[in-house]
Each structure stands twice: as structure tokens, then as C-alpha cells.
C-alpha positions in Angstrom: -74.4 -13.5 30.2 -76.3 -15.8 28.0 -73.7 -18.1 27.6 -72.4 -18.5 31.3 -75.8 -20.1 32.1 -76.0 -23.7 31.1 -79.5 -24.5 31.6 -82.5 -23.0 33.5 -82.4 -24.3 36.9 -81.4 -20.6 38.1 -85.0 -19.5 36.6 -86.8 -22.2 38.8 -84.7 -21.2 41.9 -85.7 -17.3 41.0 -89.3 -18.4 40.5 -89.6 -20.6 43.9 -88.0 -17.7 45.8 -90.3 -14.7 44.4 -93.6 -17.5 44.6 -93.3 -18.8 48.0 -90.6 -16.5 50.2 -93.3 -13.7 50.4 -95.6 -16.4 52.6 -93.2 -16.8 55.0 -93.5 -13.0 55.9 -97.2 -12.8 56.3 -99.3 -15.0 58.9 -102.6 -13.4 58.1 -101.7 -13.8 54.1 -100.7 -17.6 54.6 -104.1 -18.1 56.5 -105.9 -16.6 53.7 -104.0 -18.4 51.2 -104.9 -22.1 52.9 -108.1 -21.2 53.7 -109.9 -23.5 50.9 -113.3 -24.0 52.7 -115.4 -22.3 49.9 -114.2 -24.5 47.3 -116.2 -27.2 46.3 -115.0 -30.9 45.2 -114.4 -30.0 41.4 -112.2 -27.2 42.4 -110.4 -29.2 44.6 -109.6 -31.7 42.1 -108.8 -28.8 39.8 -106.2 -27.6 42.4 -104.4 -30.6 42.8 -104.2 -30.8 39.0 -102.7 -27.2 39.0 -100.1 -28.1 41.7 -98.8 -30.8 39.2 -98.7 -28.1 36.5 -96.5 -26.0 39.4 -94.5 -28.7 40.0 -93.5 -29.0 36.0 -93.2 -25.6 36.1 -90.8 -25.6 38.9 -88.9 -28.8 37.4 -88.9 -28.5 33.6 -86.3 -25.5 33.2 -83.7 -27.7 34.9 -83.8 -30.0 32.1 -83.8 -27.1 29.5 -81.0 -24.8 28.3 -81.6 -21.4 28.0 -81.9 -19.5 24.6 -79.2 -18.4 22.7 -81.5 -16.4 20.5 -80.9 -12.7 21.6 -84.6 -11.8 20.5 -86.4 -14.8 22.5 -84.1 -14.2 25.4 -85.2 -10.6 25.6 -88.7 -11.3 25.1 -89.0 -14.3 27.7 -86.9 -12.4 30.4 -88.9 -9.4 30.0 -92.0 -11.6 30.5 -90.6 -13.5 33.4 -89.2 -10.2 35.4 -92.5 -8.5 34.9 -94.7 -11.6 35.6 -92.7 -11.9 38.8 -92.9 -8.3 39.6 -96.6 -7.9 39.5 -96.7 -11.2 41.8 -94.8 -9.6 44.4 -96.7 -6.3 44.2 -100.1 -8.7 43.8 -99.0 -10.6 47.2 -98.0 -7.5 48.9 -101.6 -6.1 47.9 -103.2 -9.6 49.4 -101.0 -9.8 52.2 -101.6 -6.4 53.7 -105.7 -6.2 53.2 -107.3 -7.4 56.5 -108.6 -10.5 56.9 -112.3 -10.5 56.1 -111.9 -7.6 53.8 -112.4 -7.6 50.1 -109.0 -7.1 48.4 -109.5 -4.1 45.6 -106.2 -2.2 45.9 -102.9 -1.8 44.3 -103.0 -4.6 41.3 -106.6 -5.8 42.3 -107.9 -2.6 40.9 -106.8 -3.7 37.6 -107.4 -7.1 37.5 -109.8 -9.4 40.1 -107.3 -12.3 39.8 -103.5 -10.6 39.7 -101.9 -13.1 40.8 -103.2 -15.9 38.7 -102.5 -13.4 35.5 -98.9 -12.4 37.0 -97.7 -16.1 37.6 -98.8 -16.8 34.0 -97.3 -14.1 32.2 -94.1 -15.1 34.4 -94.9 -18.9 32.9 -94.7 -17.7 29.4 -91.8 -15.8 30.1 -90.3 -19.0 31.4 -91.3 -21.3 28.7 -90.0 -18.6 25.9 -86.6 -18.4 27.8 -86.0 -22.2 27.5 -87.8 -22.7 24.6 -89.8 -25.7 26.4 -92.6 -27.3 24.6 -93.8 -28.7 28.0 -94.2 -25.3 29.7 -95.8 -23.9 26.4 -98.5 -26.8 26.9 -98.6 -25.7 30.8 -99.3 -21.9 29.7 -102.3 -23.4 27.7 -103.8 -25.9 30.2 -103.4 -23.9 33.2 -105.8 -21.0 32.7 -108.3 -23.6 31.7 -107.9 -25.6 35.0 -107.9 -22.4 36.9 -111.0 -20.7 35.3 -113.5 -22.9 37.0 -111.7 -22.3 40.6 -111.6 -18.8 39.7 -115.6 -18.9 39.2 -116.1 -20.8 42.4 -114.1 -18.1 44.3 -116.1 -15.6 42.8 -119.4 -16.8 44.0 -118.0 -17.2 47.4 -116.8 -13.5 47.2 -120.5 -12.7 46.1 -121.7 -14.7 49.1 -119.4 -13.2 51.5 -119.4 -9.4 50.4 -122.6 -8.9 48.4 -122.8 -5.4 47.0 -119.3 -4.7 47.7 -118.1 -7.6 45.7 -120.8 -6.6 42.9 -119.7 -3.0 42.7 -116.0 -4.1 42.5 -116.5 -6.6 39.7 -118.5 -3.9 37.7 -115.2 -1.7 37.8 -112.7 -4.5 37.5 -112.0 -7.0 35.1 -111.9 -10.7 35.9 -108.1 -10.7 34.3 -106.7 -8.2 32.0 
């Protein structure tokens, strides 16, 4: 299988499908995902930079050959598939929680930010699969840019859900 794929374009296609197609099936999920009323100006600027990183994640594999190293291939594929699987499960938990409710079921029992964590795992796997220094840099920059947005989102949740969110925070880690 390794020798049949010249470059990582197929990985980009898989990543796009898993990351964005589920949004087509949940109108309330799209509504919740597109509501940025809570985010401050700094967060909006960071979100714009994160969008640039996502574009890099989607485009960089097209110009990279999937590794021939069986160990790197196995590790990268395992992380990529695990990250995408956790992303899908997290989306399901996110989309099936009623609007206006705190999301605390499924993957959200283990992490307050499972979509972010799952995507990072997938990107780590992707960067290993295509041995990309550019994607390795994204792996470092992404959480640095995402963290202040997560802190702002937590501030919003504290205001909106009060004691319920405080209790959730004491039981559930921010990341993993």
C-alpha cells in the first residue's frame, strides 16, 4: 500500500471529509460552531491565524510523499486515524447536545476540548506520515494560538453556565 501512493493528497482529502462533512448533517451544530459572539478581538485575530494553519494542513501533504519507513508509517497512520476517529466522536457529542446546554457527554467527559485535542493528534499523525517539517511547525504553533481562544471560551462558559461549568471544570481536564 505504501508504494501505491505517491503523495499525501489522499490524506488531505480524508482530513477534509472527516473535519467538514459532519457539519453538513447538523444544522444546530453548524449554528453553534458559527457563533463567535463570545470571542474578543484578540481571539478573532488568533482564529484568523488558525484558519491559515488549517489551510497549510490541508495543502502541505499534497506536496509531500508518504513515508516509506514502515515504523513512521505505522505510528503516523495510527495517530492520524485515532485523531480523526476521536474528532468524529467529538463532533457527534457536540452536535447531539441541545443548543444552550453545556456539552459534557462522550469525549467531553475526558477533555473539555476534545475536538481541538483530536485535531492536533490527527495533525501530528499527518506530519509523521508525510515527514513534513512544515506540518511539524504547525503542530507547535497550533496549540499556542488555540490556548488563548480556549481560555476565552471558558470565560464565556463560566458566565453562561455558572456553577454547572465550574463543577464540570473540576471533573474534566482542559486538554487530556
